[in-house]
VOTIVO-14200 format. One record per residue: residue number from 1; residue in three letters; chain; x negated, y, z of N, C-alpha, C, CB in turn. Coordinates in steps of 0.02 Angstrom, whole numbers, plus 50000, padded with zeros to 5 digits. Atoms other than C-alpha are relative to their C-alpha. Glycine has a CB too. Layout:
NUM Ala A X Y Z X Y Z X Y Z X Y Z
...
% end
This chain:
1 Unk A 49954 49949 50001 50002 49990 49995 49953 50072 50018 50064 49982 50056
2 Unk A 50032 49955 50003 49936 50169 49943 50015 50057 50070 50013 50020 49930
3 Unk A 49997 49949 49945 49910 50308 50083 50049 50054 49979 49927 50033 50015
4 Unk A 49957 49946 50026 50029 50456 50074 49964 50048 49964 50036 50033 50051
5 Unk A 50045 49965 50039 49982 50597 49959 49973 50044 50057 50032 50039 49933
6 Unk A 50052 49957 49955 49849 50708 50041 49964 49969 50054 50033 50056 50033
7 Unk A 50044 50040 49928 49782 50577 50174 49957 49946 49956 50065 49947 50072
8 Unk A 50038 50040 50032 49642 50473 50132 49991 49925 50058 49928 50047 49978
9 Unk A 49997 50074 49954 49609 50279 50204 49933 50018 50037 49995 49911 49949
10 Unk A 50061 49981 49941 49496 50298 50355 49995 50053 50027 49937 49998 49982
11 Unk A 50021 49922 49956 49515 50469 50407 50067 50029 49985 49924 50059 49966
12 Unk A 49938 49950 50016 49644 50596 50436 49986 50067 49979 50043 50010 50060
13 Unk A 50013 49932 50028 49653 50723 50320 50064 50031 49993 49962 49999 49933
14 Unk A 49936 49984 49997 49802 50829 50342 50008 50030 49921 50016 50053 50065
15 Unk A 49989 49974 50066 49899 50891 50171 49964 50078 50008 50089 49999 49980
16 Unk A 50021 49927 50019 49821 51071 50112 50058 50045 50038 49999 50015 49907
17 Unk A 49973 49933 49989 49910 51221 50199 49986 50063 49971 49992 50011 50053
18 Unk A 50016 49948 50049 49929 51392 50113 49960 50042 50041 50061 50038 49968
19 Unk A 50058 49963 49958 49787 51498 50176 50027 50062 50018 49929 50013 49960
20 Unk A 49975 49940 49970 49824 51640 50289 49973 50066 49974 49987 49998 50070
21 Unk A 50029 49939 50034 49799 51805 50195 49993 50056 50042 50040 50021 49944
22 Unk A 49989 49946 49953 49744 51948 50291 50024 50067 49964 49933 50012 50040
23 Unk A 49975 49937 50029 49804 52073 50166 50081 50004 50018 49985 50002 49917
24 Unk A 49935 49979 49997 49979 52022 50208 50028 50015 50079 50040 49944 49965
25 Unk A 49999 49984 49920 49960 52072 50404 50020 50071 49998 49923 49989 50044
26 Unk A 49968 49936 49987 50061 52218 50474 49991 50009 50072 50074 50003 49978
27 Unk A 49999 49980 49916 50029 52312 50636 50067 50002 50018 49966 50075 50023
28 Unk A 49933 49993 49987 50207 52348 50631 50042 49921 50018 50028 50040 49933
29 Unk A 49980 50068 49974 50252 52161 50648 49948 49966 50027 50029 49958 49952
30 Unk A 50048 50044 49958 50149 52080 50789 50036 49966 50045 49946 50036 50036
31 Unk A 49946 50040 49948 50275 51970 50864 49970 49927 50027 50077 49983 49955
32 Unk A 50037 50049 49985 50189 51815 50834 49926 49980 49993 50025 49967 49978
33 Unk A 50075 50023 50021 50020 51724 50825 49992 50018 49929 49985 49917 50009
34 Unk A 50025 49983 50065 50025 51692 50646 50026 50066 49958 50014 49943 49962
35 Unk A 50005 49938 50039 50066 51874 50619 49940 50034 49995 50042 50043 50023
36 Unk A 50071 49979 49990 49890 51908 50656 49955 49957 49926 49970 49969 50093
37 Unk A 50026 50024 50055 49759 51887 50497 49961 49944 50026 49964 50049 49960
38 Unk A 50041 50063 49985 49667 51715 50485 50036 49947 50050 49930 50022 50033
39 Unk A 49969 50058 49956 49795 51628 50592 50068 49974 49970 50014 50026 50078
40 Unk A 49958 50039 50005 49902 51499 50540 50029 49953 50041 49986 49981 49966
41 Unk A 49977 50051 49968 50005 51360 50602 49967 49978 50064 50002 49954 49958
42 Unk A 50034 50056 49968 49867 51246 50658 49968 50039 50064 49941 49962 49947
43 Unk A 50045 49956 49961 49764 51397 50736 50033 50035 50061 49971 50054 49954
44 Unk A 49940 49977 49950 49935 51460 50833 50004 49949 50040 50073 50017 49971
45 Unk A 50004 50060 49947 49944 51293 50903 49944 50005 50036 49999 49931 49970
46 Unk A 50077 49993 49954 49761 51300 50971 50005 50057 50044 49926 50015 49950
47 Unk A 50000 49948 49954 49781 51471 51040 50050 49982 50050 50013 50065 49968
48 Unk A 49943 50005 49941 49948 51431 51131 49974 49938 50046 50085 49982 49967
49 Unk A 50034 50057 49946 49854 51275 51199 49946 50024 50069 49949 49949 49948
50 Unk A 50045 49959 49940 49729 51393 51272 50040 50058 50053 49938 50047 49955
51 Unk A 49955 49953 49949 49878 51495 51356 50012 50062 49961 49960 50020 50078
52 Unk A 49970 49944 50021 49899 51629 51227 50061 49997 49961 49957 50032 49968
53 Unk A 49938 50009 50028 50066 51663 51177 50008 50058 49953 50053 49996 50053
54 Unk A 49992 49931 50038 50064 51837 51088 49939 50027 49975 50028 50055 50043
55 Unk A 50077 49975 50025 49937 51925 50985 49983 50051 50047 49993 50035 49921
56 Unk A 50039 49961 49949 49934 52063 51137 49956 49961 50040 50043 50035 50046
57 Unk A 50055 50049 49952 49856 51930 51242 49932 49990 49968 50030 49918 50012
58 Unk A 50067 50014 50030 49711 51917 51123 49963 50050 49992 50000 49971 49942
59 Unk A 50033 49935 50021 49665 52099 51115 49919 50013 50027 50048 50061 50030
60 Unk A 50060 50007 49963 49516 52069 51241 49970 49940 49982 50008 50004 50071
61 Unk A 50028 50067 49998 49473 51894 51190 49946 50005 49946 50055 49939 49987
62 Unk A 50073 49987 50041 49280 51922 51133 50001 49937 49932 49918 49983 50065
63 Unk A 50019 50066 50039 49283 51747 51029 50041 50004 49932 50022 49926 50045
64 Unk A 49953 50000 50072 49410 51795 50897 49983 50074 49982 50099 49984 50009
65 Unk A 50007 49928 50019 49321 51940 50816 50045 50029 49940 49927 50011 49981
66 Unk A 49952 49990 50049 49443 51943 50662 50069 50043 50020 50017 49931 49979
67 Unk A 49948 49987 49979 49582 51962 50771 49993 50064 50047 50026 49943 50026
68 Unk A 50020 49947 49959 49506 52081 50903 49989 50072 49952 49930 49976 50040
69 Unk A 50027 49943 50047 49444 52198 50765 50088 50031 49977 49937 49959 49918
70 Unk A 49936 49995 50013 49624 52195 50696 50040 50046 50040 50025 49942 50002
71 Unk A 49975 49984 49927 49705 52231 50857 49980 50074 50026 49966 49944 50054
72 Unk A 50035 49928 49992 49575 52380 50881 50025 50053 49929 49901 49986 50002
73 Unk A 49987 49943 50056 49646 52466 50712 49968 49988 49944 49979 50070 50018
74 Unk A 50044 50005 50047 49513 52398 50601 50054 49970 49942 49933 49956 50023
75 Unk A 49942 50039 50069 49591 52338 50410 49982 49922 50021 49971 50020 49888
76 Unk A 50003 50061 49989 49614 52157 50425 49951 49960 49948 50067 49979 50000
77 Unk A 50062 50021 50028 49466 52042 50361 49996 49930 49989 49947 50020 50039
78 Unk A 50013 50084 49994 49445 51854 50307 49952 49988 50058 49963 49965 49927
79 Unk A 50057 50029 49942 49356 51763 50469 49946 50000 49982 50003 49936 50024
80 Unk A 50073 50025 50010 49199 51737 50368 49983 50061 49997 49976 49953 49940
81 Unk A 50048 49933 50016 49165 51922 50349 49980 50013 50073 50043 50077 49961
82 Unk A 50020 49985 49923 49126 51922 50553 49926 49930 50009 50093 49981 50067
83 Unk A 50049 50062 49981 49005 51750 50530 49927 50037 50029 49984 49944 49921
84 Unk A 50058 49975 49966 48844 51846 50539 49996 50044 50069 49972 50036 49954
85 Unk A 49981 49979 49932 48894 51952 50687 50021 49947 50051 50053 50047 49994
86 Unk A 49975 50055 49938 48969 51796 50786 49931 49956 49997 50084 49942 49979
87 Unk A 50055 50039 49997 48814 51710 50752 49936 50042 50043 49983 49980 49921
88 Unk A 50045 49951 49974 48711 51857 50822 50022 50001 50067 49999 50069 49966
89 Unk A 49969 49996 49913 48827 51878 50977 50008 49932 50033 50084 50035 50007
90 Unk A 49990 50069 49938 48846 51688 51016 49956 49948 49963 50097 49961 50015
91 Unk A 50036 50050 50034 48695 51595 50952 50005 49943 50021 49941 50009 49996
92 Unk A 49974 50077 49976 48743 51439 51062 50051 49965 49962 50032 50001 50070
93 Unk A 49953 50038 50025 48873 51422 50964 49990 49954 49934 50048 50045 49991
% end
């Protein structure tokens, strides 16, 4: 029997989700975690498991640079725009 579409035998590979596009974010609509740039359903679930329920709760969270900067007023950027800074700030990660 063949595995369902999007899954490979011997591994768990979820079907691809549409990418979260930072250009679709609006500061006027920040009610759910998925309203933030680079936060899709999987990341929202992970953040909720850490105790974060709303975008406002992430404002001071230094680990999520793209979210922190967006909440501080900067234009939304893709998460990888902060890779170099994240590596400088957190070399142990």
